[in-house]
Every structure is written in structure tokens, then in C-alpha cells.
N, C-alpha and C positions, 0 to 999 in steps of 0.2 A: 480663873476659869471664866470663859466668855459665856454669858447667859443669852440664849436666843430670845429675841423679842420681835414684836410685830407692831406695825403702825395701824392696823385695822383688824378687828375680829368680826368674821362674817358668820352669821347663823342661818342654817336652814330653818324653815318655818314648821311645816307639818311634822309632828313627831319629835321635834326638838323644843320649840317655843310653844307650839299649839297642839293640844291633845285632840286631834281631829279623827282619831281612829274609828270610833263608833259611827260618826257621821259619814266618813269615807266608805265604810262598809255598807251603810244603808244606801248611799248613792250608787255604789256598785251593784247592790242587789236590785235596786229599782231599774237600772239599765239592763241587767241580765234578764229580768222578768219580762222585758219586751220580747225576748226571743225564746225563753224557757220558763216554765212555771214551776213553782215549788222549790226553787233554789234559795238556800239560806246562806247569807254572807255575814258572818258575825265573829270572825277571827282572822288573824294574819294568814293562817293556813287555808281557810275557806276562800278568803279574798284572792290568794294566789291561785287556788284551784279553779275558781269560777271566773275571775276577772284579771288574772295575770296576763302577760302579753301572749303567751301560747294559747290561753283560753279565749282571748279576744280574737285571735286569728281563727280559732275554731268556730267562733260565732259568726264572724262577718268576712273572714279572709284577711290576709296580711295587709293588702293595700288599703282596706277600709278600717283596720283596727285603730289608726290614729284618730278617727272620728269618734270612737268610743271614749278615748282618753280625753278628747276635747269636751265631749258631753259631760264627763265626770268633773272636769275642772269648772265648767259652767255651773253645774249643780252645786259644787262646793262653794263657789263664789256667792251663789244665791242664798245658801244656807249659812254663810259665814257668821251671822249674828248668833247662831246656836253654839258656836265653838268656845271652848274654854282654853285658857293658857296654863302652862306649868309655872305657878308663881315663883317657885324656888329658882327656876332657870332665868326668869325675868329679873330676879334680884341679882343673880350673877352678872347679867348684862349691865345692870344698873351700877355695879361696882367698878366697871371698867374705866380706865383713865384715857383710853384711846377710843376712837369712834367704833360703835357697834352697828353693824349693817345686817340687813336681811336679804338673802338671795334665795328665791324660791322658784320651783317649777310651776307653782300654782299662780293664780292671778293675784298680783300685788294688792289690788283693790280689796279682795276678800280678806287677805291677811291683815290689812290695815283695820278692817272692821273687827276681826277677831281680837286683835291686840288692844283695841279700844283705847283707854287712857294711857296704856303702856306704850303706845306708839311713840311717845316723846323720848323713850329710852334709846331709840334707834335713829341714827342720822339719815339713813336711807332704807327704803323697802322697795325692792325691784323684783319683778316676776315676769310672767308670760307676756305681758303687754310690751315689755322692753326687749325680749329676746329669749333664746334658749339658755338653760343654765350654763352650758359650756361657753357660750358667747359672753354672758354676763361675768362669769368668774374670770375668764381670760382677760377681759377688759380691766377688771379691778386689779388683777395680779401684775399687770404691766405698769400700773401707776404707783404701786406701793407693796410693801411686804405684808402679806395677809395670811391668815390661818382660817380654815373653814371648819364649822361644827355641824355634823350631820348624823342621821340615823340610817343612812341608805348605802347599800353596797354599790349601787350605780354611781352615787356621788363620790364615793371613795375612788372608784375607777377614774372618774373625771378628774379628780384632784391629782391622782398619780400621773395622768396624761399631761396635765398642765403644770406639774411640779409645784403644787400647792400643798403645804402641810395640812393634814386633815385629822380632826378629832372625831371619833365615832362614839355616840352615846347610846346606851342600851334601853332607855325608857320609852323609845318610840316604836316604830313598826318592825324593826329587825331584832332578832335574838343576839345575845352576846357572842355565841359561837359563829353565827352567820357573819357578823361584823368582823370578828377576829380572823376568820378565813379570808377576808378581803384585804387584810394587812394594812389597817390604818396606821398612821404614825403614833396615835395615842388612842387608847380605849378607856372610857370612863363609865361607871355604872350608876353614879348618883350625882346630882347637882353639886354637892359638896366637893366631890372629887374633881369636877370641872372647875370649880372656883379655885381649888388648890393648884391645879395645873396652870391656870391662867395667872395665878399669883406667883408661881415659880418663874414666870416670864416677866415679872414686875409690871403686869398690866392692870392691876386692880388697886383701888384706894387702900384697901386693907394691907396690901403688900407694901405700899409706899409709905406707910406710917412709921 
């Protein structure tokens, strides 16, 4: 039986490597408070309700809503030093015998700050400074066989569009059911399951022993 393998493993940052949820909600709340008072953003549901794309269009109109997303990215870059990583996921990346990369819709500079000393685990960290996620992933998949790890329905759709195998993880921003409905190639609920999956492709040191 032929075992599928990959030459690079690409990680999303927010919700996969970096536990940025609480800070992202605070940043969204700060932005919304400019327009409306008394709004509390403290969960995935309230974030979607008050700062999802439909809510942004309601606040400033569809044409101006990208400005709010840019504001959010800038705030998150400024507050990156407050963010914590998921240590067990970093350890999975550390066990890889192929290059581990980070492709994020956030500013790479902020993610580098959040990763701190763990930045050495990753051969490349690219983000908004270099292009959109679609552009970045498209460029990488043209040069090698890659697999992408994300917690986002939108990322799953991008990977389907680009024919990139995609792993959805449930410890980030999206629920297990929400991700399952997006039909990822693989769905994992714990870092240990992610490690086992990557080991099944002979991509980790432990699998190669």
C-alpha cells in the first residue's frame, strides 16, 4: 500500500499554534465600541454576531468592512506579545522531519513575536505582509507537495479550491461540527491525534524510529 506523504507541513497560526481567541475578541470589542456602546465580545458566537463579516457590513457598509478587518489585524500585531502558544502543538511541529511553515492571514511580524523562542521550529513564517492566504498557499503548493493545518472553514474552502489536502483542528476558533460540515480531508480533536496523523505519513521523528 502506498503511503501518502508530503514535503512540507504548513500551519495556520491563530487558533492552531497561537491561542489568540481572548485577545482577538477584545480587539473586536474595542473596534465595535467605536460605533456601538455596551457590546460584549467574549466568545466565538458573540464575535460572529458583532464582528463577523455581516456585522461589519452593518456597521460601516460592505465597501468599508475591509478597513475594520485591517484595524483588527493591526491591533493584534500590536498586542502580539500578550499571546500564548499551544505548547503541545508546537511540540508536534518540532517532531517533523520535513520543513514546518506558517501561513497566516495575520501579520507575520506579530505571529513571530507570539511564537517567541519557538520561531526556530518553523523554516518560514509568512502573512499579510507578503500577500493573501490564497496567494501564499497557491505559491507554495506549486513548488512542493504540501498539507495545511487550520481551524477555519474559510481556509478549508481555500484548500479545496487549490487542491491542497487540509487538516482541521478543533481546539481553535471553530467547533467540531462547523469544521466537519466544511468537509476537510482530516479532522482532529487533540494535538496527539494530529501527531498520530502526521506520523502515519512518516513525517515525524517518532514515526521514523
